[in-house]
C-alpha positions as CSV (number, residue, x, y, z in Angstrom):
1,M,-0.3,0.5,0.0
2,A,1.4,3.2,-0.9
3,K,2.3,6.2,1.1
4,S,1.7,9.6,0.1
5,A,5.0,10.9,-1.6
6,K,7.3,13.4,0.5
7,A,10.0,15.2,-0.9
8,S,13.4,14.4,-0.4
9,P,15.7,16.3,1.6
10,G,17.3,18.8,-1.4
11,T,14.1,18.8,-4.0
12,S,12.9,21.8,-4.1
13,M,8.8,22.3,-5.0
14,P,8.3,24.4,-8.4
15,P,7.9,27.9,-8.5
16,L,4.2,29.5,-7.6
17,A,2.5,31.8,-9.6
18,Q,1.3,34.0,-7.0
19,D,2.4,35.1,-3.8
20,P,-0.7,34.2,-1.3
21,H,1.1,36.9,1.2
22,A,1.6,39.7,-0.5
23,V,0.2,42.8,-0.2
24,R,-1.3,44.4,-3.1
25,E,-1.9,48.6,-2.9
26,P,-4.9,49.9,-1.5
27,R,-8.1,50.2,-3.8
28,A,-8.3,54.0,-4.6
29,N,-11.4,55.6,-3.4
30,N,-12.2,57.9,-6.0
31,L,-12.9,56.6,-9.7
32,E,-10.6,58.6,-11.6
33,M,-7.8,57.3,-9.4
34,A,-8.6,54.0,-10.1
35,I,-8.7,54.4,-14.1
36,G,-5.4,56.6,-13.7
37,H,-3.8,53.4,-11.9
38,E,-5.0,51.0,-14.4
39,V,-3.6,52.7,-17.4
40,R,-0.5,53.4,-15.8
41,T,-0.2,50.4,-15.2
42,F,-1.1,48.4,-18.5
43,R,1.1,50.8,-20.2
44,K,4.3,49.9,-18.1
45,K,3.7,46.6,-18.4
46,L,3.6,46.7,-22.5
47,G,7.4,48.8,-21.9
48,I,5.6,52.0,-23.7
49,T,6.0,55.4,-22.8
50,V,3.7,58.1,-22.3
51,A,4.8,59.8,-25.6
52,D,4.2,56.2,-27.4
53,M,0.9,56.3,-26.0
54,A,0.3,60.0,-27.3
55,A,0.9,58.9,-31.1
56,A,-1.0,55.6,-30.5
57,T,-4.0,57.5,-29.3
58,G,-4.3,61.1,-30.6
59,M,-4.0,62.5,-27.3
60,S,-1.8,64.8,-26.0
61,V,1.1,63.9,-23.0
62,G,-0.3,66.5,-21.2
63,M,-3.6,64.7,-21.3
64,L,-2.4,60.7,-20.8
65,S,-0.4,62.5,-17.9
66,K,-3.8,63.8,-16.4
67,I,-5.9,60.7,-17.0
68,E,-2.8,58.3,-15.4
69,N,-2.5,61.4,-12.5
70,G,-6.5,60.5,-11.9
71,N,-6.7,64.6,-12.0
72,I,-9.5,64.3,-15.1
73,S,-12.5,61.9,-15.7
74,P,-11.9,60.6,-19.3
75,S,-14.9,60.1,-21.7
76,L,-16.2,57.1,-23.1
77,T,-14.8,57.9,-26.4
78,T,-11.6,58.3,-24.5
79,L,-11.3,55.5,-22.8
80,Q,-12.3,53.5,-25.9
81,A,-9.5,55.0,-27.2
82,L,-6.9,53.9,-25.1
83,S,-8.8,50.5,-24.5
84,K,-7.4,49.9,-28.5
85,A,-4.0,51.3,-28.1
86,L,-3.4,49.2,-24.7
87,G,-5.2,45.6,-26.1
88,V,-7.7,45.4,-23.1
89,P,-11.0,45.9,-22.7
90,I,-12.8,49.2,-20.9
91,T,-13.9,47.3,-18.1
92,S,-10.4,46.3,-17.3
93,F,-10.2,50.0,-16.0
94,F,-12.0,50.2,-13.4
95,R,-11.6,47.1,-12.0
96,G,-9.0,49.3,-9.2
97,F,-12.4,50.9,-8.1
98,E,-13.4,50.3,-4.2
99,E,-16.3,47.3,-4.7
100,P,-17.4,44.9,-2.0
101,R,-16.2,41.2,-2.1
102,S,-18.1,38.6,-0.7
103,A,-17.1,36.3,2.2
104,S,-19.0,33.6,3.9
105,F,-18.7,32.4,7.4
106,V,-19.6,29.8,9.2
107,K,-20.1,29.0,13.1
108,A,-18.8,26.0,14.3
109,G,-21.5,23.2,13.8
110,E,-23.7,25.4,11.4
111,G,-22.5,23.5,8.7
112,V,-25.2,23.3,5.7
113,N,-26.0,19.5,5.5
114,L,-26.1,18.1,2.1
115,E,-27.5,15.2,0.5
116,R,-24.7,13.5,-1.5
117,R,-24.0,10.5,-3.7
118,G,-22.4,8.9,-0.3
119,T,-25.1,10.2,1.9
120,R,-27.0,7.0,1.5
121,A,-23.8,4.9,2.8
122,G,-23.6,6.6,6.2
123,H,-21.2,9.9,5.2
124,H,-22.3,13.0,6.7
125,Y,-21.1,16.1,4.4
126,S,-21.0,19.4,5.8
127,L,-20.9,22.3,3.4
128,L,-18.7,24.4,5.7
129,G,-18.8,28.3,2.9
130,H,-20.4,28.7,-1.2
131,I,-19.8,31.8,-3.2
132,E,-21.6,31.5,-6.0
133,N,-20.1,34.3,-8.3
134,N,-17.1,35.4,-7.6
135,T,-13.9,37.9,-9.3
136,S,-11.9,34.8,-9.1
137,G,-13.6,32.8,-12.3
138,V,-13.3,29.4,-9.7
139,I,-16.0,27.7,-7.9
140,V,-14.6,26.6,-4.4
141,E,-16.8,24.3,-2.1
142,P,-15.2,23.2,1.5
143,Y,-16.7,20.1,3.3
144,L,-16.0,18.7,6.4
145,I,-17.3,14.8,5.6
146,T,-17.8,12.5,8.9
147,L,-17.6,8.8,8.7
148,N,-19.2,6.4,11.8
149,A,-19.7,2.8,12.4
150,S,-23.0,3.1,9.9
151,S,-20.6,4.4,7.3
152,D,-20.1,1.5,4.4
153,I,-17.4,1.4,1.7
154,F,-19.0,3.5,-1.1
155,P,-18.2,3.7,-4.6
156,T,-15.3,5.5,-6.2
157,F,-16.2,9.5,-7.1
158,Q,-15.5,11.0,-10.4
159,H,-15.2,14.6,-11.2
160,E,-14.2,17.9,-13.2
161,G,-11.5,20.0,-10.8
162,M,-9.1,19.7,-8.0
163,E,-9.6,18.5,-5.0
164,F,-7.9,18.1,-1.2
165,L,-8.5,16.6,1.6
166,Y,-7.1,16.7,5.8
167,M,-7.3,14.1,7.9
168,L,-8.8,15.4,11.0
169,E,-9.1,12.5,12.8
170,G,-9.9,8.8,12.9
171,E,-7.4,6.8,9.7
172,V,-8.9,5.8,6.4
173,V,-7.2,4.4,3.0
174,Y,-8.4,6.6,0.5
175,R,-8.2,5.2,-3.3
176,H,-6.7,7.6,-6.3
177,G,-6.7,6.2,-9.7
178,D,-5.0,2.7,-9.2
179,R,-3.1,3.9,-5.6
180,L,-4.0,3.7,-2.4
181,Y,-3.3,6.1,0.9
182,R,-3.4,5.2,4.0
183,M,-4.4,8.5,5.6
184,E,-4.1,9.6,9.6
185,A,-4.9,12.9,11.7
186,G,-2.4,15.6,10.3
187,D,-2.1,13.9,7.1
188,S,-3.4,15.6,3.5
189,L,-3.9,14.6,-0.1
190,F,-4.1,17.0,-3.3
191,F,-5.2,15.5,-6.5
192,D,-6.7,15.9,-9.5
193,A,-10.6,14.7,-9.2
194,D,-11.2,13.6,-13.2
195,A,-9.7,10.3,-11.5
196,P,-11.8,7.9,-9.9
197,H,-10.9,8.1,-5.9
198,G,-12.8,7.5,-2.3
199,P,-12.4,6.3,1.0
200,E,-11.4,2.4,0.4
201,E,-10.9,1.1,4.0
202,L,-12.7,2.2,6.9
203,V,-9.8,1.8,9.5
204,K,-10.3,3.3,12.7
205,L,-14.1,5.3,13.0
206,P,-15.1,7.8,13.4
207,A,-13.1,9.8,10.7
208,R,-13.5,13.2,10.1
209,Y,-12.4,14.7,6.7
210,L,-12.0,18.2,4.9
211,S,-12.9,17.9,1.5
212,I,-11.8,21.2,-0.2
213,I,-13.1,20.8,-3.9
214,S,-12.6,23.2,-6.8
215,Y,-13.9,23.7,-10.3
216,P,-13.9,26.1,-13.1
217,Q,-17.3,28.4,-12.9
218,Q,-19.9,27.8,-15.4
219,K,-19.7,31.4,-17.8
């Protein structure tokens, strides 16, 4: 039976695409500042000067400087010219403007109990939070799954997205594809959910683990 792979000493992890602990600049507190910040950011990303932008848009250098500094409110015609020159949609200029972001807070023991495929086999699913429409383009479903003495082994799951498991208590043998992982408290498993997966053997009950599933948000 396979245990989850562990990195050997000296083995480096691949570089991550972003720093989850990075601190963003404060969002602009007015629309003009937000638009100016985004115009300047896109321009610098392309490596072009204000003079280059002036030539591409037909605006004066002074006008562009005022826009980037948030000193004037550009018209829709001006924003359209800027979006063409920078190769971005007009809506990109408004992303730095202050707008509400959703959050889901669940007190201990107050998760939403759901019927899932494994419910018939005695597995208890508690949804710990859900944000349907968010800015990331990804749906994330965090579950607390409880297995007890009345639980049976259920058929393996297979669905789109990625899944992360974190064992809280008990012990189970978990299948992913053709591999088995003996999971105890503190163990975790992260996998492509398109492969068949699910508990194979309930070794020590009760068992509880977090299951966090993520998949693309439908347009």
